[in-house]
C-alpha positions in Angstrom: 7.1 -72.3 54.7 5.6 -71.0 57.4 4.2 -68.3 56.0 2.4 -69.6 53.3 -1.1 -68.6 52.5 -1.8 -72.3 54.9 -0.5 -72.1 57.6 1.6 -75.0 59.1 0.5 -76.8 62.4 4.0 -77.7 63.2 2.9 -80.6 65.6 0.5 -82.1 62.9 4.0 -82.8 61.1 6.1 -86.1 60.5 9.2 -85.8 62.0 11.0 -86.5 58.5 8.3 -83.1 57.1 8.6 -80.8 60.6 12.9 -81.0 60.3 13.0 -79.5 56.5 10.5 -76.9 58.1 12.9 -76.1 61.0 15.4 -75.5 57.4 12.6 -73.3 56.0 12.4 -71.0 59.6 15.4 -71.1 60.1 16.1 -69.5 56.0 13.5 -67.2 56.8 14.3 -66.2 60.8 11.7 -67.1 62.1 13.1 -67.6 66.0 10.0 -68.8 68.1 8.6 -71.1 65.1 12.2 -72.6 66.1 11.8 -72.7 69.5 8.2 -74.3 69.1 10.0 -76.9 67.2 12.8 -77.7 69.4 10.4 -78.2 72.0 8.3 -80.8 69.7 11.1 -82.5 69.3 12.3 -83.1 72.8 8.4 -84.3 73.0 9.4 -87.0 70.4 12.3 -88.5 71.8 14.7 -86.6 70.2 17.8 -86.4 72.6 19.3 -82.2 72.0 21.9 -83.9 70.0 20.4 -85.0 67.8 17.7 -81.7 67.3 21.6 -80.1 67.2 23.1 -82.2 64.3 20.0 -82.6 62.0 17.7 -79.1 62.7 19.6 -76.4 63.5 23.7 -77.2 62.1 21.8 -79.4 58.7 19.7 -75.6 58.4 22.3 -73.2 59.4 24.3 -75.1 56.4 22.0 -73.8 53.9 22.5 -70.7 55.1 26.1 -70.6 55.6 26.4 -71.9 51.7 24.4 -69.4 50.5 26.0 -66.6 52.5 28.9 -67.6 50.7 27.2 -68.3 47.3 26.1 -64.7 47.9 22.2 -65.1 47.7 22.2 -64.8 51.0 23.5 -61.2 52.5 24.2 -60.1 56.3 21.1 -58.7 57.5 19.6 -61.7 56.8 21.6 -64.1 58.2 22.0 -62.3 61.1 17.9 -63.0 61.5 19.0 -67.2 61.3 21.5 -66.9 63.8 18.5 -65.4 65.9 16.6 -67.7 65.4 19.3 -71.0 65.4 20.0 -68.9 69.0 16.4 -69.6 70.1 17.1 -73.0 69.8 20.2 -73.2 70.8 18.8 -71.2 74.6 16.5 -74.1 75.3 19.2 -77.1 74.4 22.5 -75.7 75.5 21.6 -77.1 79.3 20.2 -80.0 78.4 23.3 -80.2 76.4 25.6 -80.0 79.3 23.0 -83.0 81.1 23.5 -85.9 78.3 27.8 -83.9 77.8 27.1 -84.2 74.6 30.3 -84.5 72.8 30.8 -80.6 71.0 32.4 -79.4 67.9 35.4 -77.5 70.3 35.7 -74.0 71.4 36.6 -70.8 70.4 37.2 -67.4 72.4 37.2 -64.6 69.7 37.0 -60.4 70.2 38.3 -57.0 68.3 41.5 -56.9 68.4 42.5 -53.1 70.8 41.7 -50.3 69.4 38.7 -52.1 67.9 35.6 -51.5 68.4 34.2 -52.6 65.0 32.3 -56.1 65.8 29.0 -56.9 63.4 32.4 -59.7 61.2 33.3 -60.4 64.6 29.5 -61.3 65.6 28.4 -63.0 62.3 31.3 -65.1 62.6 30.4 -66.1 66.1 26.4 -66.7 65.2 28.2 -69.5 62.4 30.7 -71.0 64.3 27.9 -71.6 67.3 25.2 -72.4 64.3 28.0 -75.0 63.3 27.9 -76.6 66.8 31.3 -74.9 68.2 31.0 -73.1 72.3 32.4 -69.6 71.9 32.9 -67.3 74.4 33.5 -63.7 72.8 35.0 -61.1 74.8 33.5 -58.4 72.9 35.8 -55.3 71.4 38.9 -53.5 72.2 40.9 -56.3 73.7 44.6 -56.2 74.9 46.9 -59.3 75.0 46.5 -60.2 78.4 42.8 -60.1 77.3 43.2 -63.3 75.0 45.2 -65.6 76.9 43.7 -65.5 80.0 40.5 -66.4 78.2 42.3 -69.2 76.0 43.8 -70.5 79.2 40.9 -70.5 80.9 37.8 -71.7 78.8 40.2 -74.8 77.9 39.9 -73.1 74.3 40.9 -74.4 71.0 40.5 -71.9 68.5 41.4 -68.2 68.8 39.6 -65.7 65.9 40.6 -62.1 65.9 38.8 -59.7 64.1 40.0 -55.8 63.0 38.4 -53.6 60.4 41.5 -50.6 60.9 44.6 -50.9 59.2 45.7 -49.0 61.9 44.9 -52.4 64.7 45.9 -55.1 62.0 49.0 -55.4 63.2 48.6 -56.1 66.2 47.5 -59.4 65.4 51.2 -59.9 65.2 51.6 -58.7 68.7 49.4 -61.1 70.4 50.6 -63.8 68.0 53.9 -63.0 69.2 53.2 -63.3 72.3 52.2 -66.5 72.0 55.3 -68.2 70.6 57.3 -66.0 73.7 55.3 -67.7 76.8 55.2 -71.0 74.3 51.8 -71.7 73.1 51.7 -70.5 70.0 50.7 -74.2 69.2 48.3 -74.8 71.6 46.1 -72.9 69.4 44.4 -73.2 66.2 44.5 -68.7 65.2 42.1 -67.7 62.7 42.2 -63.7 62.1 39.9 -62.3 59.7 38.3 -58.5 59.2 37.4 -56.4 55.2 41.6 -55.2 55.6 43.1 -58.4 55.9 44.5 -60.7 52.7 45.7 -64.7 53.1 49.3 -62.4 52.5 48.8 -60.9 56.0 47.7 -63.8 57.8 50.7 -65.5 56.4 53.1 -62.9 57.6 51.8 -62.7 60.9 51.9 -66.3 61.7 47.7 -66.5 61.8 46.7 -70.8 60.5 44.3 -68.5 58.4 43.0 -66.0 57.7 39.3 -66.4 56.7 37.7 -63.7 54.7 33.9 -64.1 55.2 31.9 -65.8 58.4 31.0 -68.7 56.1 35.2 -69.2 55.2 35.5 -69.4 58.5 33.1 -71.9 59.7 35.0 -74.1 56.9 37.9 -73.8 57.8 37.5 -74.4 61.8 35.8 -77.0 61.0 39.7 -79.1 59.5 41.4 -77.1 61.3 39.6 -78.7 64.2 39.6 -82.5 61.5 43.1 -82.3 61.5 44.5 -81.6 65.2 41.9 -85.3 66.1 43.6 -87.2 63.9 46.8 -85.5 65.1 45.9 -87.0 68.9 44.6 -90.3 67.2 47.8 -91.1 65.5 49.2 -90.0 68.7 47.7 -91.9 71.4 
């Protein structure tokens, strides 16, 4: 670990040991160490996509699993996600240049009337950590904002969050409007927030209810894989 008595010099580690150290540093939320390690791997000829998948996404998967299992808690996961963001800020422009494949694109935002965003922010960070491109609309979003963003960004997934029982029903307004416009089936719709449950998700016509950020990542991956399989079958 980077905070042991004996200081670890990242540049002296082998590629394999450096990646393992990155897992530890992500887990501990050490942003500067992650940024340094990304630069080292780039200098050694690693492609941006390889660093993203083998070091950052793989490391965040460990964080996500321990969060799901109650070993890590929200503050620690936010620190890990912030460290991940440091690495991503270096890789993002390079990934765009190389046209590296992305898992999928998600538009996410808290619904109209609701200004809570901690859960939504955590989902966005964890999704980014899993290789998704995230467009965060922030809080208090009316239906028009969601629909404009979905079309503009050519997104795969719509994520909606609500923390108040009074704002939960607005999710149905958004989904019903998508149905009226004939675009509901073009997108995967995931919903989440403390007062929601699976039954509510089904009742409003969402594809899935996600109880936390780790579940959101796994659910999104499954739906994207299914979508690609359907497209391949139809090709």
